[in-house]
Structure formats: structure tokens, C-alpha cells
Residue frames relative to the residue before (quaternion, step in Angstrom):
aa qw qx qy qz dx dy dz
M 1.0000 0.0000 0.0000 0.0000 0.00 0.00 0.00
V 0.5006 -0.6547 0.4794 0.3016 3.55 -1.18 0.53
D 0.6165 -0.5323 0.4353 0.3835 3.53 -1.32 0.39
K 0.4430 -0.7120 0.4822 0.2535 3.57 -0.98 0.85
R 0.5608 0.6203 -0.4043 0.3705 3.60 1.14 -0.36
I 0.1393 -0.7540 0.6358 0.0887 3.54 -1.19 0.65
R 0.0159 -0.8290 0.5577 -0.0378 3.54 0.02 1.30
I 0.7871 0.0127 -0.0159 0.6165 3.58 0.97 -0.80
G 0.0321 -0.8082 0.5871 -0.0332 3.54 -0.81 1.05
Y 0.2280 -0.7505 0.6058 0.1336 3.52 -1.25 0.55
Q 0.1367 -0.7940 0.5904 0.0482 3.56 -0.73 1.11
I 0.2377 -0.7331 0.6214 0.1409 3.55 -1.04 0.88
P 0.1122 -0.8694 0.4798 0.0367 3.62 -0.17 1.23
N 0.8054 0.1848 -0.0930 0.5555 3.59 1.16 -0.28
F 0.2510 -0.7756 0.5700 0.1025 3.51 -1.24 0.58
S 0.4710 0.6289 -0.4574 0.4164 3.57 1.19 0.63
Y 0.0562 0.8405 -0.5283 0.1063 3.55 -0.01 1.34
P 0.5262 -0.6415 0.4485 0.3323 3.59 -1.00 0.78
D 0.5433 -0.5822 0.4906 0.3538 3.52 -1.21 0.53
P 0.4874 -0.6836 0.4479 0.3074 3.64 -0.73 0.95
L 0.6980 0.4667 -0.2726 0.4698 3.59 1.11 -0.64
D 0.7877 0.0770 -0.0340 0.6103 3.58 1.22 -0.44
P 0.2233 -0.8330 0.4904 0.1256 3.63 0.11 1.24
A 0.5607 0.6135 -0.3905 0.3959 3.58 1.22 -0.22
I 0.7484 0.3065 -0.1948 0.5549 3.60 1.21 -0.32
T 0.5460 -0.5981 0.4717 0.3488 3.56 -1.27 0.38
G 0.4772 -0.6947 0.4667 0.2679 3.53 -0.95 0.91
P 0.6507 -0.5214 0.3727 0.4073 3.59 -1.24 0.22
D 0.6590 -0.5234 0.3682 0.3952 3.56 -1.23 0.48
S 0.6063 0.5806 -0.3562 0.4104 3.59 1.09 -0.62
N 0.6452 0.5183 -0.3242 0.4581 3.61 1.20 -0.37
I 0.5158 0.6943 -0.4159 0.2809 3.60 1.18 -0.43
F 0.7430 0.4169 -0.2781 0.4436 3.60 0.54 -1.05
P 0.6190 0.5207 -0.3822 0.4468 3.68 0.88 -0.61
T 0.6457 0.5022 -0.3280 0.4725 3.60 1.05 -0.68
V 0.6177 0.5194 -0.3362 0.4854 3.59 1.06 -0.72
A 0.6790 0.4977 -0.3004 0.4484 3.58 0.79 -0.99
A 0.6309 0.5283 -0.3369 0.4575 3.58 1.02 -0.73
Q 0.6503 0.4988 -0.3207 0.4749 3.60 1.00 -0.74
V 0.6233 0.5278 -0.3435 0.4636 3.60 1.01 -0.76
R 0.6690 0.4939 -0.3053 0.4640 3.59 0.84 -0.93
E 0.6686 0.4955 -0.3101 0.4597 3.57 0.94 -0.87
A 0.6443 0.5197 -0.3271 0.4560 3.59 0.98 -0.78
E 0.6482 0.5089 -0.3213 0.4666 3.58 0.96 -0.82
A 0.6744 0.4874 -0.2946 0.4700 3.58 0.92 -0.88
A 0.6827 0.4937 -0.2804 0.4599 3.58 1.12 -0.66
G 0.5953 -0.6311 0.3423 0.3607 3.58 1.24 0.05
F 0.3611 0.7107 -0.5239 0.3000 3.60 1.14 0.39
D 0.4790 -0.6799 0.4790 0.2808 3.57 -0.99 0.86
T 0.8192 0.0698 0.0488 0.5672 3.55 0.94 -0.94
V 0.1810 -0.7397 0.6367 0.1213 3.54 -1.19 0.68
F 0.1263 -0.8034 0.5816 0.0185 3.55 -0.90 1.02
V 0.0943 -0.7100 0.6834 0.1411 3.50 -1.38 0.38
M 0.5358 -0.6088 0.4612 0.3599 3.58 -1.22 0.31
D 0.3142 -0.7136 0.5880 0.2150 3.54 -1.21 0.55
H 0.3885 0.6693 -0.5357 0.3378 3.52 0.19 1.35
F 0.3922 -0.7110 0.5395 0.2229 3.53 -1.30 0.39
Y 0.7272 0.2257 -0.1629 0.6274 3.56 1.32 -0.39
Q 0.5548 -0.5817 0.4606 0.3764 3.57 -1.19 0.47
L 0.4970 -0.7062 0.4402 0.2461 3.52 -1.10 0.83
P 0.5751 -0.5463 0.4671 0.3907 3.58 -1.19 0.48
G 0.7454 0.3606 -0.2830 0.4840 3.55 -0.98 0.81
I 0.7202 0.3365 -0.2385 0.5578 3.58 1.24 -0.34
G 0.7757 -0.2290 0.1651 0.5644 3.55 0.97 -0.80
A 0.6681 -0.4718 0.3836 0.4288 3.54 -1.33 -0.21
P 0.6247 -0.5539 0.3836 0.3948 3.63 -1.09 0.55
S 0.6682 0.5303 -0.2974 0.4287 3.58 1.11 -0.66
E 0.5101 0.6476 -0.4322 0.3656 3.61 1.21 -0.13
P 0.6542 -0.5521 0.3332 0.3952 3.61 -1.10 0.59
M 0.0592 0.7677 -0.6368 0.0411 3.57 -1.14 0.75
L 0.2700 -0.7738 0.5557 0.1398 3.57 -0.60 1.16
E 0.5072 -0.6013 0.5121 0.3450 3.57 -1.20 0.54
S 0.5278 -0.7272 0.3441 0.2725 3.53 -0.66 1.19
Y 0.7470 0.4322 -0.2718 0.4258 3.61 0.63 -1.01
T 0.5877 0.5341 -0.3703 0.4819 3.59 1.13 -0.52
T 0.6507 0.5196 -0.3018 0.4642 3.55 1.00 -0.88
L 0.6631 0.5068 -0.3094 0.4559 3.58 0.89 -0.91
L 0.6397 0.5245 -0.3276 0.4564 3.56 0.95 -0.83
A 0.6940 0.4700 -0.2840 0.4655 3.57 0.86 -0.92
A 0.7099 0.4824 -0.2665 0.4385 3.57 0.98 -0.84
T 0.7196 0.4474 -0.2640 0.4608 3.61 1.09 -0.53
R 0.7605 0.1774 -0.1521 0.6058 3.58 1.24 -0.21
R 0.0320 -0.8767 0.4785 -0.0372 3.50 0.19 1.33
L 0.6657 0.4683 -0.3136 0.4890 3.60 1.23 0.15
P 0.1046 -0.8589 0.4954 0.0765 3.61 0.46 1.12
S 0.6960 0.4541 -0.2881 0.4757 3.61 1.12 -0.46
S 0.6687 0.4933 -0.2830 0.4790 3.59 1.29 -0.04
C 0.4355 -0.6733 0.5282 0.2792 3.56 -1.21 0.46
E 0.5624 0.6174 -0.3892 0.3887 3.58 1.24 -0.13
F 0.3839 -0.6781 0.5746 0.2504 3.54 -1.16 0.71
V 0.4059 -0.6784 0.5535 0.2621 3.54 -1.07 0.75
P 0.4171 -0.7253 0.4730 0.2761 3.63 -0.63 0.99
G 0.3430 0.7240 -0.5566 0.2197 3.53 -1.18 0.58
G 0.5944 -0.5891 0.4229 0.3474 3.52 -1.30 0.21
P 0.7544 -0.3891 0.2749 0.4516 3.55 -1.32 -0.07
A 0.1502 -0.7576 0.6282 0.0938 3.53 -1.34 0.39
A 0.0705 0.8027 -0.5836 0.1007 3.56 -1.02 0.80
A 0.4581 -0.5941 0.5672 0.3398 3.50 -1.41 0.12
L 0.1233 -0.7889 0.5996 0.0549 3.58 -0.84 0.97
V 0.5449 -0.6301 -0.5476 0.0790 1.47 -0.05 2.48
T 0.6224 -0.5276 0.4213 0.3959 3.56 -1.29 0.37
G 0.3493 -0.7247 0.5543 0.2135 3.58 -0.88 0.93
N 0.4083 -0.7461 0.4648 0.2461 3.58 -0.44 1.16
T 0.6514 0.5602 -0.3207 0.3989 3.59 1.01 -0.77
Y 0.6464 0.5712 -0.3190 0.3926 3.60 1.17 -0.40
R 0.8028 0.2147 -0.0918 0.5486 3.62 1.19 -0.36
N 0.5320 -0.5602 0.5239 0.3588 3.52 -1.22 0.53
P 0.5217 -0.6910 0.3850 0.3197 3.65 -0.74 0.94
A 0.6384 0.5034 -0.3468 0.4676 3.61 0.97 -0.70
M 0.6344 0.5141 -0.3231 0.4784 3.58 1.06 -0.75
L 0.6373 0.5191 -0.3310 0.4635 3.58 1.00 -0.76
A 0.6321 0.5165 -0.3386 0.4681 3.59 0.95 -0.81
K 0.6538 0.5021 -0.3097 0.4737 3.57 0.98 -0.82
T 0.6438 0.5349 -0.3217 0.4426 3.59 0.96 -0.85
V 0.7213 0.4360 -0.2702 0.4654 3.58 0.74 -1.00
T 0.6185 0.5238 -0.3482 0.4710 3.59 1.10 -0.58
T 0.6324 0.5150 -0.3272 0.4771 3.58 1.03 -0.74
L 0.6152 0.5264 -0.3398 0.4785 3.59 1.02 -0.78
D 0.6443 0.5251 -0.3218 0.4535 3.58 0.98 -0.82
V 0.6662 0.4975 -0.3026 0.4660 3.58 0.92 -0.90
V 0.7151 0.4673 -0.2695 0.4445 3.57 0.78 -1.04
S 0.7275 0.4266 -0.2410 0.4803 3.60 1.06 -0.71
G 0.5307 -0.6521 0.4092 0.3544 3.59 1.21 0.02
G 0.7323 -0.4486 0.2401 0.4526 3.58 0.96 0.83
R 0.4824 0.7043 -0.4033 0.3294 3.57 1.08 0.67
A 0.5387 0.6668 -0.3960 0.3290 3.61 1.20 -0.10
V 0.0827 -0.7114 0.6937 0.0762 3.48 -1.38 0.55
L 0.2569 -0.7279 0.6026 0.2028 3.58 -1.02 0.71
A 0.0009 -0.7585 0.6507 -0.0356 3.54 -0.53 1.23
I 0.0189 0.8398 -0.5316 0.1085 3.56 -0.63 1.14
G 0.0077 -0.7782 0.6280 0.0000 3.53 -1.20 0.64
A 0.7037 -0.5193 0.3102 0.3727 3.54 -1.32 0.24
G 0.4642 -0.6486 0.4714 0.3763 3.62 1.13 -0.54
W 0.0124 0.8447 -0.5314 0.0627 3.58 -0.96 0.85
F 0.6554 0.5510 -0.3257 0.4010 3.62 1.08 -0.61
Q 0.2789 -0.8292 0.4595 0.1533 3.55 0.04 1.33
L 0.5928 0.5946 -0.3797 0.3883 3.61 0.97 -0.75
E 0.6419 0.5186 -0.3249 0.4619 3.59 0.93 -0.84
H 0.6601 0.5132 -0.3102 0.4524 3.56 0.88 -0.95
D 0.6906 0.4960 -0.2912 0.4385 3.55 0.79 -1.01
Q 0.7546 0.4173 -0.2332 0.4494 3.57 0.79 -0.99
M 0.7385 0.3959 -0.2320 0.4940 3.60 1.14 -0.52
G 0.5664 -0.6644 0.3547 0.3347 3.56 1.28 0.10
F 0.4590 0.6447 -0.4762 0.3833 3.59 1.19 0.46
E 0.4748 -0.6557 0.4990 0.3092 3.57 -1.03 0.75
F 0.2726 -0.7778 0.5488 0.1400 3.57 -0.77 1.03
G 0.1003 -0.8397 0.5266 0.0872 3.59 0.74 -1.00
T 0.6565 -0.4955 0.3921 0.4119 3.51 -1.33 -0.22
F 0.6949 -0.4217 0.3692 0.4504 3.55 -1.35 0.12
T 0.6653 0.5011 -0.3005 0.4647 3.58 0.90 -0.92
D 0.6165 0.5508 -0.3394 0.4487 3.58 0.99 -0.83
R 0.7000 0.4933 -0.2916 0.4261 3.55 0.77 -1.03
F 0.6969 0.4448 -0.2947 0.4792 3.59 0.98 -0.68
E 0.5655 0.5402 -0.3931 0.4836 3.60 1.14 -0.40
R 0.6625 0.5073 -0.3027 0.4605 3.56 0.95 -0.87
L 0.6482 0.5115 -0.3248 0.4611 3.59 0.96 -0.81
S 0.6432 0.5218 -0.3273 0.4548 3.59 0.95 -0.82
E 0.6698 0.4771 -0.3000 0.4835 3.59 0.91 -0.88
A 0.6260 0.5485 -0.3441 0.4346 3.59 0.96 -0.82
L 0.6728 0.4946 -0.3010 0.4606 3.59 0.94 -0.86
E 0.5860 0.5589 -0.3713 0.4543 3.60 1.16 -0.48
I 0.6865 0.4341 -0.2682 0.5180 3.58 1.19 -0.51
I 0.7069 0.4956 -0.2766 0.4221 3.56 0.78 -1.08
S 0.6610 0.5440 -0.3334 0.3951 3.59 0.78 -0.98
P 0.7056 0.4237 -0.3063 0.4783 3.66 0.71 -0.81
M 0.6184 0.5503 -0.3620 0.4286 3.60 1.02 -0.66
L 0.6771 0.4716 -0.2926 0.4832 3.59 1.06 -0.68
R 0.7243 0.4474 -0.2222 0.4753 3.58 1.22 -0.52
G 0.6359 -0.5512 0.3333 0.4251 3.59 1.24 0.17
G 0.5500 0.6110 -0.3985 0.4068 3.57 1.26 0.12
R 0.3286 -0.7092 0.5857 0.2144 3.54 -1.38 0.10
P 0.2562 -0.8351 0.4645 0.1453 3.58 0.05 1.30
E 0.1391 -0.7313 0.6616 0.0896 3.50 -1.33 0.60
L 0.2261 0.7727 -0.5630 0.1865 3.56 -0.57 1.12
D 0.0364 -0.7193 0.6926 0.0402 3.52 -1.08 0.89
G 0.0355 0.8546 -0.5133 0.0704 3.53 0.22 1.27
K 0.6857 -0.4381 0.3754 0.4439 3.51 -1.36 -0.12
W 0.7949 0.3074 -0.1245 0.5080 3.57 1.02 -0.85
Y 0.8208 0.1377 -0.0191 0.5541 3.58 0.96 -0.85
R 0.1575 -0.7590 0.6236 0.1014 3.51 -1.32 0.47
A 0.0718 0.7620 -0.6424 0.0393 3.54 -1.19 0.65
H 0.0557 -0.8113 0.5817 -0.0172 3.56 -0.91 0.93
G 0.8333 -0.1789 0.0719 0.5181 3.55 -0.27 1.31
T 0.1790 0.8575 -0.4709 0.1042 3.55 1.18 0.64
L 0.3206 -0.7560 0.5487 0.1569 3.57 -0.85 1.03
N 0.0082 -0.7844 0.6198 0.0212 3.57 -1.22 0.49
R 0.3444 0.6950 -0.5596 0.2919 3.54 -0.01 1.33
P 0.5415 -0.1445 -0.8266 -0.0509 1.54 -2.19 1.25
R 0.1276 -0.7453 0.6461 0.1035 3.55 -1.35 0.37
L 0.3815 -0.7110 0.5403 0.2388 3.54 -1.10 0.67
R 0.8120 0.0433 0.0463 0.5801 3.58 1.11 -0.62
D 0.3810 -0.7123 0.5450 0.2247 3.51 -1.34 0.32
D 0.6813 0.4416 -0.3042 0.4983 3.58 1.18 0.43
L 0.1542 0.7858 -0.5757 0.1651 3.57 1.00 0.82
P 0.4490 -0.7436 0.4166 0.2680 3.61 -0.56 1.12
I 0.1967 -0.7343 0.6384 0.1207 3.53 -1.19 0.74
M 0.0804 -0.7767 0.6246 0.0107 3.52 -0.87 1.06
L 0.2023 -0.7220 0.6448 0.1480 3.55 -1.05 0.78
G 0.1141 -0.7965 0.5909 0.0582 3.55 -1.03 0.75
G 0.5118 0.6235 -0.4851 0.3376 3.56 -0.95 0.91
G 0.4345 -0.7137 0.4974 0.2333 3.52 -1.34 0.01
G 0.4358 0.7247 -0.4476 0.2905 3.58 1.27 0.08
E 0.3778 -0.7906 0.4414 0.1933 3.54 -0.44 1.25
K 0.7186 0.3947 -0.2543 0.5130 3.61 1.14 -0.46
K 0.7926 0.3487 -0.1966 0.4601 3.56 0.44 -1.19
T 0.7100 0.4388 -0.2809 0.4737 3.62 0.66 -1.04
F 0.6978 0.4643 -0.2886 0.4628 3.58 0.80 -0.94
G 0.6202 0.5405 -0.3445 0.4522 3.58 1.08 -0.65
L 0.6651 0.4804 -0.3004 0.4865 3.58 0.98 -0.82
A 0.6162 0.5415 -0.3451 0.4560 3.58 1.04 -0.71
A 0.6487 0.5190 -0.3177 0.4569 3.57 0.96 -0.84
R 0.7003 0.4689 -0.2661 0.4679 3.60 1.08 -0.70
Y 0.8527 0.2390 -0.0626 0.4602 3.58 0.83 -0.95
A 0.7280 0.5303 -0.2425 0.3606 3.58 0.98 -0.79
D 0.3958 -0.6451 0.5975 0.2648 3.47 -1.38 0.45
H 0.8018 0.1326 0.0054 0.5827 3.54 1.15 -0.71
L 0.1297 -0.7590 0.6323 0.0852 3.56 -1.15 0.70
N 0.1656 -0.7461 0.6370 0.1006 3.54 -0.82 1.05
V 0.2432 -0.7972 0.5423 0.1064 3.55 -0.43 1.28
I 0.0922 -0.7933 0.6017 0.0126 3.56 -0.67 1.15
C 0.3697 0.6897 -0.5267 0.3319 3.56 -0.34 1.28
N 0.6185 -0.4662 0.4308 0.4632 3.55 -1.28 -0.22
A 0.5876 -0.6109 0.3940 0.3553 3.56 -1.02 0.76
S 0.6323 0.5527 -0.3394 0.4238 3.60 1.02 -0.72
E 0.6532 0.5233 -0.3102 0.4510 3.60 1.23 -0.38
L 0.4565 0.7453 -0.4269 0.2319 3.60 1.19 -0.33
P 0.6362 0.5181 -0.3792 0.4278 3.68 0.79 -0.71
R 0.6740 0.4767 -0.3051 0.4748 3.60 0.92 -0.82
K 0.6344 0.5337 -0.3343 0.4482 3.59 0.98 -0.79
L 0.6879 0.4784 -0.2964 0.4584 3.58 0.89 -0.85
D 0.5936 0.5344 -0.3628 0.4800 3.60 1.10 -0.56
A 0.6582 0.5025 -0.3071 0.4690 3.58 0.97 -0.86
L 0.6372 0.5227 -0.3325 0.4586 3.58 0.98 -0.77
A 0.6323 0.5237 -0.3330 0.4636 3.58 0.97 -0.80
A 0.6448 0.5178 -0.3191 0.4629 3.59 1.01 -0.78
R 0.6602 0.4949 -0.3220 0.4642 3.62 0.93 -0.81
C 0.6350 0.5157 -0.3333 0.4687 3.59 1.02 -0.73
E 0.6432 0.5167 -0.3267 0.4611 3.58 0.96 -0.82
E 0.6498 0.5337 -0.3178 0.4381 3.58 0.98 -0.83
T 0.7361 0.3910 -0.2256 0.5043 3.58 1.07 -0.69
G 0.5015 -0.6728 0.4138 0.3530 3.58 1.27 -0.03
R 0.4896 0.6609 -0.4322 0.3696 3.57 1.18 0.48
D 0.4608 -0.6359 0.5429 0.2976 3.55 -1.11 0.72
R 0.4535 -0.7153 0.4637 0.2601 3.59 -0.55 1.17
D 0.6413 0.5536 -0.3365 0.4111 3.60 1.00 -0.70
T 0.6345 0.5321 -0.3413 0.4447 3.61 1.21 -0.28
L 0.6609 0.4568 -0.3058 0.5108 3.60 1.27 -0.06
E 0.2799 -0.7833 0.5398 0.1293 3.54 -0.35 1.31
T 0.1571 -0.7930 0.5837 0.0756 3.58 -1.10 0.71
S 0.0091 -0.7566 0.6521 0.0476 3.52 -1.31 0.44
F 0.2943 -0.7384 0.5852 0.1602 3.54 -1.33 0.31
L 0.3268 -0.7414 0.5567 0.1833 3.57 -0.94 0.95
S 0.0178 -0.8240 0.5631 -0.0601 3.57 -0.57 1.21
F 0.3496 -0.6940 0.5927 0.2119 3.52 -1.22 0.70
V 0.1056 -0.8212 0.5606 0.0133 3.57 -0.42 1.25
M 0.0779 -0.7550 0.6510 0.0062 3.53 -0.86 1.11
M 0.1756 0.8331 -0.4842 0.2016 3.56 0.21 1.32
D 0.1281 0.7471 -0.6458 0.0912 3.51 -1.15 0.78
T 0.5744 -0.5802 0.4340 0.3808 3.58 -1.10 0.53
D 0.6559 0.3918 -0.2776 0.5825 3.56 1.29 -0.36
G 0.3650 -0.7736 0.4761 0.2042 3.59 -0.31 1.25
D 0.6312 0.5260 -0.3406 0.4570 3.59 1.02 -0.71
R 0.6273 0.5211 -0.3313 0.4745 3.56 1.04 -0.73
A 0.6370 0.5239 -0.3300 0.4592 3.61 0.97 -0.80
R 0.6693 0.4873 -0.3046 0.4710 3.59 0.93 -0.85
S 0.6179 0.5332 -0.3401 0.4672 3.57 1.09 -0.66
L 0.6286 0.5241 -0.3286 0.4713 3.59 1.03 -0.78
A 0.6522 0.5143 -0.3126 0.4608 3.57 0.96 -0.86
H 0.6758 0.4891 -0.2991 0.4634 3.57 0.93 -0.84
D 0.6195 0.5250 -0.3409 0.4736 3.58 1.06 -0.70
Y 0.6425 0.5221 -0.3182 0.4620 3.57 1.02 -0.81
L 0.6424 0.5125 -0.3245 0.4684 3.59 0.96 -0.81
R 0.6533 0.5105 -0.3230 0.4563 3.58 0.92 -0.86
K 0.6340 0.5353 -0.3325 0.4482 3.59 1.00 -0.79
S 0.7127 0.4227 -0.2487 0.5015 3.57 1.11 -0.68
G 0.6463 -0.5813 0.3019 0.3915 3.58 1.26 0.29
V 0.6069 0.5247 -0.3533 0.4811 3.59 1.26 0.29
D 0.2295 -0.7667 0.5853 0.1300 3.58 -0.82 0.99
P 0.3154 -0.7922 0.4842 0.1962 3.63 -0.23 1.18
D 0.6052 0.5851 -0.3580 0.4041 3.60 1.14 -0.53
T 0.7061 0.4514 -0.2651 0.4769 3.60 1.19 -0.37
L 0.5906 0.6211 -0.3498 0.3782 3.60 1.26 -0.15
D 0.3820 -0.6638 0.5797 0.2783 3.56 -1.10 0.67
D 0.7353 -0.4526 0.2668 0.4281 3.58 -1.27 0.32
E 0.6720 0.5062 -0.3074 0.4447 3.59 0.91 -0.88
T 0.6768 0.4783 -0.2933 0.4766 3.57 0.93 -0.87
Y 0.6173 0.5353 -0.3393 0.4660 3.59 1.05 -0.72
A 0.6439 0.5242 -0.3230 0.4542 3.59 0.96 -0.84
R 0.6485 0.5004 -0.3200 0.4761 3.58 1.01 -0.78
A 0.6731 0.5182 -0.2983 0.4353 3.58 0.94 -0.89
T 0.7642 0.3266 -0.1673 0.5304 3.57 1.17 -0.60
D 0.2844 0.8151 -0.4728 0.1767 3.59 1.23 0.41
R 0.7289 0.3542 -0.2378 0.5355 3.60 1.18 -0.40
M 0.6059 0.5646 -0.3394 0.4460 3.56 1.30 0.12
F 0.1432 -0.7558 0.6367 0.0544 3.53 -1.22 0.72
I 0.0549 -0.8701 0.4785 -0.1049 3.49 -0.19 1.40
G 0.6356 0.5492 -0.4112 0.3539 3.56 -1.04 0.82
T 0.7447 -0.3172 0.3008 0.5043 3.52 -1.24 -0.59
P 0.6860 -0.4455 0.3376 0.4657 3.63 -1.18 0.13
D 0.6523 0.5001 -0.3235 0.4689 3.61 0.95 -0.76
D 0.6289 0.5287 -0.3336 0.4622 3.60 1.00 -0.79
V 0.6895 0.4854 -0.2838 0.4565 3.56 0.84 -1.01
A 0.6267 0.5358 -0.3377 0.4541 3.59 0.98 -0.79
E 0.6570 0.5042 -0.3142 0.4641 3.59 0.93 -0.86
Q 0.6687 0.4983 -0.3043 0.4604 3.58 0.92 -0.86
L 0.6596 0.4999 -0.3148 0.4646 3.60 0.93 -0.83
Q 0.6346 0.5211 -0.3355 0.4617 3.58 0.99 -0.77
R 0.7310 0.4515 -0.2436 0.4500 3.56 0.75 -1.06
R 0.7902 0.3738 -0.1767 0.4523 3.57 0.80 -0.99
V 0.7752 0.3269 -0.1658 0.5145 3.61 1.15 -0.52
L 0.7598 0.3881 -0.2248 0.4707 3.58 0.64 -1.08
D 0.6479 0.5316 -0.3358 0.4300 3.60 0.89 -0.82
P 0.6574 0.4929 -0.3403 0.4572 3.67 0.95 -0.61
G 0.6721 -0.5497 0.2860 0.4054 3.61 1.20 -0.23
I 0.4333 0.6731 -0.4805 0.3582 3.62 1.22 0.26
D 0.4521 -0.7302 0.4539 0.2373 3.58 -0.99 0.88
G 0.8327 0.0558 0.0308 0.5501 3.57 0.91 -0.89
I 0.3338 -0.7474 0.5531 0.1551 3.53 -1.30 0.34
V 0.1152 -0.7370 0.6627 0.0661 3.52 -1.04 0.93
V 0.1080 -0.8038 0.5836 0.0413 3.56 -0.75 1.03
N 0.0682 -0.7006 0.6906 0.1663 3.46 -1.34 0.36
M 0.2258 -0.7496 0.6120 0.1123 3.53 -1.24 0.60
V 0.0953 -0.8711 0.4801 0.0390 3.49 0.74 1.21
A 0.6858 0.5084 -0.2955 0.4288 3.59 1.04 -0.67
N 0.8519 0.0270 0.0423 0.5213 3.60 0.89 -0.83
G 0.3217 0.7724 -0.5019 0.2192 3.62 1.12 0.38
H 0.6279 0.5489 -0.3267 0.4447 3.57 1.19 -0.52
V 0.5757 0.5844 -0.3844 0.4234 3.60 1.23 -0.28
P 0.4820 -0.6865 0.4456 0.3128 3.64 -0.60 1.02
G 0.7625 0.3490 -0.2863 0.4635 3.54 -0.95 0.97
Q 0.6050 0.5888 -0.3675 0.3902 3.60 1.09 -0.57
V 0.6556 0.4939 -0.3173 0.4750 3.60 0.95 -0.82
T 0.6144 0.5425 -0.3431 0.4589 3.58 1.06 -0.70
E 0.6320 0.5234 -0.3275 0.4683 3.59 0.98 -0.83
A 0.6677 0.4998 -0.3020 0.4617 3.56 0.94 -0.89
G 0.6556 0.5144 -0.3154 0.4540 3.58 0.94 -0.83
T 0.6356 0.5239 -0.3238 0.4656 3.56 0.99 -0.81
M 0.6576 0.5118 -0.2998 0.4645 3.57 0.95 -0.91
L 0.7088 0.4723 -0.2713 0.4481 3.58 0.83 -0.99
R 0.6267 0.5278 -0.3467 0.4566 3.60 0.98 -0.72
A 0.6572 0.4951 -0.3111 0.4757 3.57 0.98 -0.80
L 0.6612 0.5240 -0.3008 0.4448 3.55 1.04 -0.78
L 0.8021 0.3404 -0.1480 0.4678 3.59 0.87 -0.95
N 0.6375 0.5192 -0.3490 0.4497 3.60 1.16 -0.18
């Protein structure tokens, strides 16, 4: 089985890749999965603990247009973690997960079965990372009930009452407002300690559920908010009687990195323009807010920023995405080398 710790992770946030023959245009859909698989292989070779994909059906605001390509997460994870369908051998590598699974998209017992099956088929590599769900456009257009903020967190709480025992060898009993389960079975299983990760930035609801159910919390927020977020997490752990040190944390960061620092800054500015922000018109304070989740520059620059802005406040691990150039061979390796040196 793989180590449950998640110290360095690599997230693949987009599937819009340039055509290798003409980088000015987007490549054909047939190139998408080979490019994803290449990033997974490179991340594993570079020493990343975990590889993540997003659990969305449309591309997210701030990354691209809804019409841009988006693979279904669990099908992608299954294909990417066991790449030899004609062989009985497991492909070595670290854990894989959706960062994070939208609870509203699946019945919780079915989700527990799905992630357990991924664990069996991948040789013990699955992590269940889960959140309440938030992207209303997907819900509306695909027919999922969105509901209120309160509804979604009630549903997540009930879902964890079902999912957690199913992953641990138990048989949940619940007649809830949203979900029901009666002595639900979950076999086969390779283990009874498949990690549960909560993802989000909600200081009361998300952090409270993490304190009750999670092995790991991926904190999703601006980096400048981390000291307050960690204070809130400590309070939620105290309220539930949990030792805060037993709940591992990580931070999701957007890394714009290149050995040429000017090139990295150009990538960051292009990304801002794509999301509707013109960096040339921003004063220093507004620019800092616009890039609060971004880490920009050479590997040394990025390492210094991650240490100062993420690790020094008290976060345990780092998950990076490289939305601008992660698909370029060698970039993920550079990031892995930098992160291993930073965290080891």
C-alpha cells in the first residue's frame, strides 16, 4: 500500500492543450488523455506523493470557458493509475484523487463504492477528497440539485456518515434528510484506512467536518488568509476533542514557474488576462490581491514564496497546479525537484 501522507501533490486543472504541430491552436481531443497520462507519469517520476484531477464537468471560471474540454474525474483516474489493461501488474506510483469530489454529483454509497473500486484496481492508490460542491452552472445544466449553501453542507455531513464507515469496514445505518443507507456493504476492499480528505476554506462547516472525519484537509483560500484559517481549524479540532496534529493539511497553489523568471512572469500575466484582469493597469496592492494564490518566478523564487507564504504559517504540504505550462515536458519535473528540496 502507498503512504497516506500527502506532502507534495500535483493537480491537473485543465485539458486544453496546444497542438504539438501548431502551438497557436488547441490540439484535437484525441491528444488530451495522452497529455494527461504523460503528466501523471512525470509527476510520479518526479516524486510527487499524489496526483489530482478536478471533479467538474465544465471548465471553471478563472481557468477557462465552460465549453473547454473537461474529462470525468474517476474514469480519468482509473485510466491514469493502471495503464496496462492487458497485464496483471500494477503500475507503481503514488495516490490519485479528485481535488475535490463534488458531493452533490453522486449518491454517497455509490461514491464510496467508486473510490474503493479505484483503490482495488490501482493497487491501493486511491484517496477520497471531497467537498460540498459549488459550481451552479454544472448543476443547472446537467440536472443536479444545487440547493442552498446550507443544503449542500447538510448533504455533505450526511454523506460522510455513510461514506466513512463504508471505507472503514463498517455498515452504515442512516435515515437522513437527504440520504439513506441500511447495512450497506462495501466489498472488495484492500484496506480499512483509505484516506479521506476534505477540501475547502469554510472555517466553520468545512473545517468542522474535517475535524470529525478527515485524515487530511486541503485548504483552498488566498495565501494571505492562511494564519486565520489555521487558527479556525485549531478551534474546530478543540471543539471536537481532536488533537490538531493528527489532521494533516495542504494548500492548493497556482505555480507559474520557469527557469527564465521573465518567462514565468509573462505566463502569469497571460493567465490574468485570460481571466479578464489586465496586470498592466493594476497598482501594487491590487496586483498582490490578484495573485494571492499564485507563486511566480524561477524555481528558487517559487520555493522562497512557498516557504514564506505557505509553510511558515504552518501548512504541512503543498499541492501545485501548473495551469500555464504543466503540459510541457520537463516542467512537472522541475516543480517536483523544487518541492522535494523544500519539504525534505
